[in-house]
N, C-alpha and C positions, 0 to 999 in steps of 0.2 A: 572234276571233285565232286565228291557227292553231296547229297539234300545237306546229310548232320555236319559235315565238315564248312558247308555253307554258313548255316546256322550258327555254327559256334564262332566264325570267325565275324557274323554281324554282331553277335554279342557280345565277344572281345572287344571289338571295337565300340561299341555304345559305351560298354564298362569303362574302358581306356578314358574316352570322352567325359563320363563321370566324374572320373578321377582327378583328370586335367582342370574341370569346370569349378569341380570343387576345392580345388587347390588354389586356383584363381580367386575364388569367392574368399579363401580363407584368408589368402595374401594381403587383398584389398580392406578385407575387415579389420588385418591387425594396423592397418597403416591409420597414422593419427589423423582426425578430421580436416579438411583442408577449407579455406577460403574460398566461397565461390565468386565467381566474376560479377562486377555489379550491373546491372543494365544501364546504358547509356543514354539518356534521355533523347527522344528522335526530336530535332530542331524544326520549328513548324514552318511552313511552307507558305511563303506569300501570296494570297490570292490573286488570280489572274485579274489583270483589268477587266473591267464592265462585268465580274462575279459579285454579286452583292449589294445590299443598298448603297451600300458608300463607296464602290470601287472605283478605283481612279481620281478619287478625292484627294489632293497634297495634302499630306499632314506636316504641317508645322511646329518646329522643333519649340517646346515649352519648358518653362522652370516656374514650379510652384515656390513661391519666395518662403512662405511657412517652412515647407520641406525643406527648402533648403539651408537654411538658416538652423533648423534643429541636427541636419546633418552635419554643419558644420559646428556645431556648439557637440557633437556628440566626438567627432575628429579631434576637436580640442582637449575634449577632457579628456581622451585616449595619447594625445601625445604629451601632454603637461606631465613634467617630473612628480611623482609624488614627493610629498614632502617626507623629510627622513624623522620617525619617531622622535618627540621631544621628550625630556627630563621629566622625571612627573617626583613631588615628595613622596607619592604613594609607595612607590618600590623602588626609588635612589634614594642614599645618601650623597645630600646637596653640600657643595660648598660655594657660598657667593664669593667673585674677586671684586672688586672695588679699584678702579681705576680712577687717576686724576685728570685724565683728558683724554679726549677721545682717540681710539685704535682702529686701524685698517685692516679690513678683513685677510688682507696679503700678510700683516705680519702676525696677526690672529692665526692662519694658517701655516704659516712658517713655524711659528712656538708649537704646534701639536705633536704630542709623541708619535714615537714612529709607532707604537701599537696601540689599537683601543681596546684594550681588558686589562684590566688588572688582577692576576690569575686565571679566572674562570670566569670572571663577570665584566659585562660590558662596561667600557669607560668611557663618558662622551665631554662633550664642552658645547656652550651654547652662549651666544652672545646679545646682547641687549642691541636691538638695531636704531640707531640714530633718525630713521627715516621712519619707519613703522611705529617704532616703541613697542615691538613684539620678541620675546625670544626666538631665536634660529640657529642652524649649523652655520659658523662664521663664513662668509661668501665673499670672492675677491671683487672691490669696488664697492662695499658698504661700509659703515664706518660705525662702531661700537661702543656704548658709553658703561657700559659693565661686563662684564661675564661669571656665569655661573659653571664648576664643573661637577661630576656626578657620577656614582658608581653603583650598578645596579644591587639591589638589595639578596637578593635571590633570583635562581632558574630552576633548571634541572639537572641541575649540576650539585645543587644542595645551596646554603646559605653563605654570604658574605663571612668569612670568617677575619681574626686578628691581622693576619701576615697579610691577607688582600685589600684589608681597610688600610692598611700599612700602605703598601703600592698605592692605592688610589691617590694617599697623601701625598707621597712623594712626585706622582705626575702631576697632581694638580699645582704643587708648590713649584715644580717646575715649569709650567707653563705660566704660572703669576708672573714669576720671576722673567721671565722670557717679554712678557706686556707690561711689565711695570704694573704691574697689581699687586694689591693684598687680600690673601685669599682668610677667610672665617671657616673653621673646621668644627661640625658637630664632635660631641662627647665618643669617642669609637665605641666604647663599653655600653651607650645608649645605642647607636647603631649596630652593633651587633646583635642584640638583644632581639632589637625591631627586625633585624634578619631573621633570626630563629624564627619568631614568632609565622613571618610572612613564611616562613619555607616550610613550618608546619600545617598550615593552611593549605598552603599548594599542591602538599603532598597528599592531605586528606580529600582533593577535590580536582586532583588530575584524573582523565579517564582517555585512553587510546584502544578505542573498540576494533577488532578485526572478524571478518567471516571467512572462511577457509571453503571452497567450492572446490568438490571433487569429483572427476569422472565418473558416471555408473559403468559403462561398458566400453566404449572405445575412446582414446585419448585424443587428445586438439594438439593441432599444431598452432606454433605461434601468429600465424597469420590467423585462424579461424577465430582465436582468442580475441585477436584486435580487430578482425572485422565485427565480431558480436558485441564488443566494447564498444566501437566508436557507434555503432547504431545506439545507445543509449547516451552519447553525447561526450565519452571519453574521448580523451586525446591522448597523443605520444608525449612521456616524459621527459625528461633531459639523461635518464638512465635507461640504457637496455634493458627490456623487461618490466617497466613500467609504465604505466598510464595514468592519470588523470581526468578528474571531472571538473572541469574551471566553473569559480566563482562566475556570479553572475555581472560583478562590478570588478576592473581590473586592479589588478596591485594586492587582492585579496589571496588569499589560501587556497589552494585547491580544497572542495567540498568531499572530494572523497578521492582516495588512491586504490589502484589497481595493480597486483605486482604477481609476476611469474618466475622462472629462475631464468637469471641474467643468461648461464652458458648456453640456455636453449634458443635464446631470441640473439644470439652472437654468433651460432654454429654456422657452418660453412653451408650448408642444406639447411638452412632451419626451418622447411617444411616439410622436413622425414623427419623433426625432432619430436619424440611426445611427450606432450605433457598429462599431468595426471589432476593437478592440482593449481588454482590460484587463490590469492587472498585479495580480499576488499579490506582496505581501513579505513577508519576516520578517527583523526586525531581533534579531539571534541573541543578544548578551549581555545584552537586556532581557526575555527570558522563559527560564524556567527548562526545563531538559531532560527533566524530571518531565513536562510536557507533554508530549512529544514531538513539539515544533512542525514540525520538518524533513518528518516521516512524515505530518504531518497537511496539510502543504502540498502534500506529492506527490501525498496523495491528494484534494485539494481539485482540485487543477488538471487532474487524469486523469478525475476526474468532472463537472467543467464542459466539459471538452472533447469530452467522449463525448455528453454530453446537451445542449452548444450548436453542437454542428457546429462545433469549433474545432480550431486544434493548439497544441501549446506550443512556444514559441520563445524565443533568448535575445537578449541586447542587440542581437547582430550579424544577427540573423534566421534564424538555425538553429535546426532541428529539436531539441526537447532529449526524447533518448528515456528509458525508464525503467533501462536500464543507466547512464546517464550520472547518473542522480539517485543510484544506489548508491554511486559515487564520491563523490558530494559528502557524503552521509551520512557515509561512512567520515573522511573527513577532519575532518568536523562533529564525531563522537566525540572524535576526539584534541585538538580544539579546546577542548571541555568538559573533557576531564581535566588541560587545562594551568592552564585557568581555574581550578579546582577546588583546584589546588595551588598556587594565589594567593592562595587564599581570596578571590577575586572572583570564584563562581560565576556563570555567567547566571543572571538573575533573581533574585539578591540583592540588597540594599541597596545594597551597595556595587559591586556590579559594576552595576546600573542609573546609580548616580551616575555614575563613572566613564567608561562610555559613554553619556554622555547630552549 
């Protein structure tokens, strides 16, 4: 073989190797970003006997009483069932039910309607406890000296209408008859007018915000998104493709939601599924302003965009810059003040009920 042929063969081999390498690089580049294995912390190895000043000393187990009691109190607060939201004249049409004698909780529960709604509005019953003197949802083993039935005046489906009010009257009357009570109903037209006013206020002061994060170059796998969000405190939600940032107190609504394609999350091999967008959301009236939810939403969006090579856009595909976030934040503070002035503070029981 001549020198020329050898040279050509070498050049051809190099070109072929370059093509293969480029093809491999392009293929890997087109794959969605994958989650990286988290480093497992190395367990500390006890020092051998005789090493160090305190080596060989027997450590007696100890228990800090104050710390133990604090832990017990924390555990108790976590395991105590949350009290059901009570009826309130501010957002409910109320019908007191007078009874001639004490009624057992068992009888009250048996008298409850099969559904706890009047049309699209929540319907509720409370009893006046003969033990505590407080209104509560009827409970077996308790006895009650009076009852009150209520239907919510408005929610995100709209205002209570006359048909729903009539259904409320029928349910409350049936309950009263079953416990031997006599209901007293407010005037329907007055309550329907009150419902419209409340619905008008709620419609003008509702806010559900969202940011969209879009990949700039390489797409993301579901695992990569989940790992990146988990580093900011997000945990898996109840629906595939959804994560939430939990509130600081149990029983409260999540501070933020993070969502991506459900079908991608449920794919047979989700790590080979390419995601190019995810959505951060905040349901303003559901979250207390003390959680600083919008500030945390902005921080999460900026951090994810920086770490995942993405950009933050609105529903129209326009870039959202930090200065625009400041304007939104100022508007939200005014909204919080207005809700506070109506005793419908964001994150409060009444606020969450009205805006649901």
